[in-house]
C-alpha positions in Angstrom: 64.8 34.9 27.3 64.4 34.9 23.5 62.0 32.0 23.7 60.0 33.7 26.5 59.8 36.9 24.4 58.7 34.8 21.4 56.0 33.1 23.4 54.7 36.5 24.7 54.7 37.8 21.1 52.7 34.8 19.9 50.2 35.3 22.7 49.7 39.0 22.0 49.4 38.3 18.3 46.8 35.7 18.9 44.8 38.1 21.1 45.0 40.9 18.5 44.0 38.5 15.7 41.1 37.2 17.7 39.5 40.5 18.5 36.3 39.8 16.5 33.7 38.8 19.0 31.7 35.6 18.7 30.2 35.0 22.1 26.9 36.2 23.5 26.0 37.3 19.9 22.6 38.6 19.2 22.4 40.4 15.8 25.3 42.8 15.7 25.8 42.8 19.5 28.1 40.7 21.7 26.9 40.7 25.3 29.6 40.3 28.0 29.9 38.0 31.0 29.0 40.6 33.7 30.6 40.7 37.1 27.6 40.1 39.3 24.6 40.0 37.0 23.9 36.5 35.5 24.8 36.3 31.7 21.6 35.9 29.7 23.3 33.8 27.0 23.9 30.1 27.1 27.6 29.6 26.3 30.6 27.3 26.4 32.9 29.0 28.8 35.2 28.5 31.8 35.4 31.3 34.3 38.8 30.3 35.5 39.0 33.0 38.1 36.7 35.6 39.6 38.8 37.0 42.5 37.0 39.5 44.8 38.4 41.5 47.7 35.8 42.9 50.1 36.5 45.3 52.9 33.8 45.7 55.7 33.7 47.2 59.1 34.0 43.7 60.7 36.8 42.3 58.5 38.1 41.5 55.1 37.1 38.7 52.7 39.1 37.4 49.8 37.3 35.0 47.5 38.3 33.1 44.3 35.2 32.2 42.3 35.2 29.8 39.4 32.6 28.1 37.1 32.1 26.0 34.0 29.2 26.5 31.6 28.5 23.9 28.9 25.9 24.1 26.2 23.5 21.1 26.1 21.9 22.4 22.9 22.0 25.7 21.0 19.7 27.4 23.6 20.2 25.3 26.7 23.2 25.1 29.1 24.4 23.7 32.4 26.7 25.6 34.8 28.6 24.4 37.8 30.2 27.0 40.0 31.7 27.6 43.5 34.3 29.7 45.2 37.1 29.5 47.8 36.9 32.1 50.6 39.5 33.5 53.1 38.0 35.6 55.9 40.1 37.8 58.2 37.9 39.3 61.0 38.9 42.8 62.4 38.7 41.8 66.1 42.1 40.1 66.7 40.4 37.6 69.0 38.1 36.3 66.2 39.4 33.2 64.4 40.7 33.4 60.8 38.6 31.1 58.5 39.0 29.7 55.0 37.2 27.1 52.9 34.9 26.5 50.0 31.5 27.9 49.5 28.6 25.8 48.4 28.3 24.2 44.9 25.9 25.9 42.6 24.2 24.2 39.6 22.3 26.3 37.1 20.2 25.2 34.1 19.5 28.0 31.6 17.3 28.1 28.5 17.1 31.0 26.0 13.4 31.0 24.9 13.5 34.1 22.8 16.3 35.4 20.5 15.6 38.3 18.2 18.7 39.4 16.2 16.9 42.3 14.5 16.0 43.9 17.8 19.2 42.7 19.5 17.0 41.1 22.2 17.2 37.9 24.1 15.3 36.4 27.1 16.1 33.3 29.1 14.8 31.4 32.1 17.0 29.6 34.6 16.9 27.5 37.7 19.8 27.6 40.1 20.2 25.2 43.0 22.8 25.2 45.7 24.0 22.1 47.5 25.3 22.5 51.1 28.8 21.3 50.3 30.7 24.3 51.7 32.5 25.1 54.9 30.2 26.5 57.6 32.9 28.6 59.2 33.2 30.8 56.1 29.4 31.4 56.0 28.3 28.7 53.6 24.7 27.9 54.2 24.0 24.5 55.6 20.7 24.1 53.8 20.1 23.6 50.2 18.4 26.4 48.2 17.0 27.1 44.8 16.4 30.1 42.7 14.1 30.4 39.6 14.8 33.5 37.7 14.3 35.4 34.5 17.1 36.9 32.4 17.0 39.5 29.7 19.3 41.4 27.3 18.6 44.2 24.9 20.7 46.4 22.7 19.7 50.0 21.9 20.2 49.6 18.1 16.8 51.1 17.3 17.6 54.6 18.6 17.3 57.4 16.0 20.3 58.8 14.1 20.4 61.8 16.4 21.3 59.4 19.2 23.4 57.1 17.2 26.3 57.3 19.7 24.1 55.8 22.3 23.4 52.7 20.2 26.4 50.9 21.6 24.6 50.8 24.9 23.1 47.5 26.0 21.3 46.1 29.0 21.4 42.8 30.7 19.5 41.8 33.8 18.2 39.0 36.0 15.4 38.8 38.6 14.3 36.0 40.8 13.6 34.6 44.2 16.2 32.7 46.2 14.5 30.2 48.5 16.3 28.3 51.2 15.0 24.8 52.2 15.1 25.5 56.0 12.5 25.9 58.7 12.0 29.6 58.1 11.9 29.2 54.3 14.3 32.1 54.1 13.5 34.0 50.9 15.2 36.9 49.1 14.3 38.7 45.9 17.4 39.6 43.8 17.5 41.9 40.8 20.6 42.8 38.9 21.0 45.2 36.0 24.1 45.6 33.9 24.4 48.6 31.6 27.1 48.1 28.9 28.8 50.5 26.4 30.6 48.6 23.7 33.5 50.2 21.9 33.6 47.3 19.4 29.9 48.0 18.5 30.7 51.7 18.2 33.5 50.9 15.8 31.7 48.3 13.7 28.0 49.5 13.7 28.1 53.3 14.3 31.3 55.0 13.3 34.9 53.6 12.9 37.2 56.0 14.8 40.2 53.9 14.0 40.9 52.9 17.6 43.7 50.4 17.8 43.9 47.2 19.8 43.4 46.8 22.7 41.2 49.9 23.1 39.0 48.6 20.3 38.0 45.6 22.4 37.0 47.5 25.6 33.4 47.5 27.0 32.3 49.7 29.9 30.0 48.0 32.4 28.1 49.5 35.3 25.9 47.1 37.4 23.2 47.8 40.0 22.6 45.0 42.4 19.4 44.8 44.5 18.5 42.3 47.2 15.3 42.4 49.3 14.5 40.1 52.2 11.1 38.6 51.7 11.1 36.0 54.6 13.5 35.1 57.4 16.0 37.2 59.3 16.4 39.7 56.5 12.7 40.2 56.0 11.9 43.8 54.9 15.6 44.7 54.6 16.8 46.0 51.2 20.4 46.2 50.0 21.6 48.2 47.0 25.1 48.1 45.5 26.8 49.5 42.4 29.5 47.7 40.5 31.2 50.0 37.9 34.0 48.5 35.7 35.2 47.6 32.3 36.2 44.5 30.4 38.5 43.5 27.5 36.8 40.9 25.3 38.0 39.1 22.2 37.1 35.7 20.6 39.0 33.7 23.2 38.9 35.5 26.5 37.3 38.2 28.7 39.3 40.1 31.2 37.8 42.7 33.5 38.0 44.7 36.7 35.3 46.5 38.7 34.7 48.3 42.0 31.9 47.4 44.3 30.2 50.0 46.5 27.1 50.2 48.8 24.4 52.6 47.9 22.3 52.4 51.1 22.8 51.9 54.8 21.8 48.2 54.8 24.4 47.5 52.1 27.0 49.6 53.9 26.4 47.4 57.0 27.7 44.5 54.9 30.4 46.2 52.7 32.5 49.3 52.8 34.1 48.7 49.4 35.3 45.9 47.2 37.2 45.0 44.0 36.3 42.2 41.7 38.2 40.7 38.7 37.2 38.2 36.0 39.1 35.9 33.7 36.7 34.1 31.4 37.8 31.7 28.7 35.6 31.0 25.7 36.5 27.3 25.5 34.7 26.5 22.3 37.2 28.5 20.3 40.2 27.6 22.4 39.3 23.8 22.3 37.0 23.3 19.3 36.0 19.8 20.4 34.0 21.4 23.3 31.5 22.6 20.7 30.0 19.1 20.7 26.5 19.1 22.3 24.4 16.2 23.5 21.5 17.7 21.5 22.8 18.7 18.1 26.2 17.0 18.1 29.2 18.9 16.8 28.4 22.6 16.2 30.2 25.1 13.9 32.0 28.2 15.4 29.6 30.9 16.6 29.0 33.4 13.8 30.4 36.9 13.9 28.1 39.7 15.1 25.6 40.7 12.4 25.6 37.4 10.6 23.3 35.2 12.8 22.1 34.8 16.3 23.9 32.6 18.8 
């Protein structure tokens, strides 16, 4: 028992000691890994778990998402991700189903980073291979999605609005196109609005908040999907995903709710809960900072010292 308590103490000490942020850094701001919205920043990270519980009128779905992102260069990264799903239909006669979703592969390039304005913009291309189980709804056709990503902090607000400066925005927008006969196409746009307590403490006013509160970041996301072609043509779905995360140098932990905002979205979902456990592997395993372009890289600078 004493050894177990000692191990817990070491873990907590490590988390407290590592509370300075060094991931998704643009100027004085650290952008989080959002729940639904794509992260604008190329990173070395391992989303070891993204559990989600969705409740709908026709049944319940439990999914465990996971993904690995690796920097190829300072501004370019490759991501592999998928999820395992377990579906329980409400009609007892319907069969229970479980299996893996399709494999996603994403290339991301940050073409603009402006530390002074806390602004970043990236382009990405996501492709999905039909490797998943059809009975859990995995599409049996490949698809691809070119999209634009952006992030901006509100550091330029006047002094009268200084307590709004911890606000930041991330977003993505793009067309997902299936390689099928109908060329099924959907326009997706996600926006994440963040309020950073670490930014408040470090760049606006230090209220003396202790760990772990000093590492909390509020996050509310709005998720839009509009059918352009195929069965969902002309149909728009809107969801809101409010939550918060704890983020330090080594890990991001978060929880959020997921709710429909219009009838089309409500037809798909009554409510949901989503979690995230994201490991920043370049600080946990320093050898992962090696890049095919650029070789071994130093640790990411602290906010306010350089851009990521």
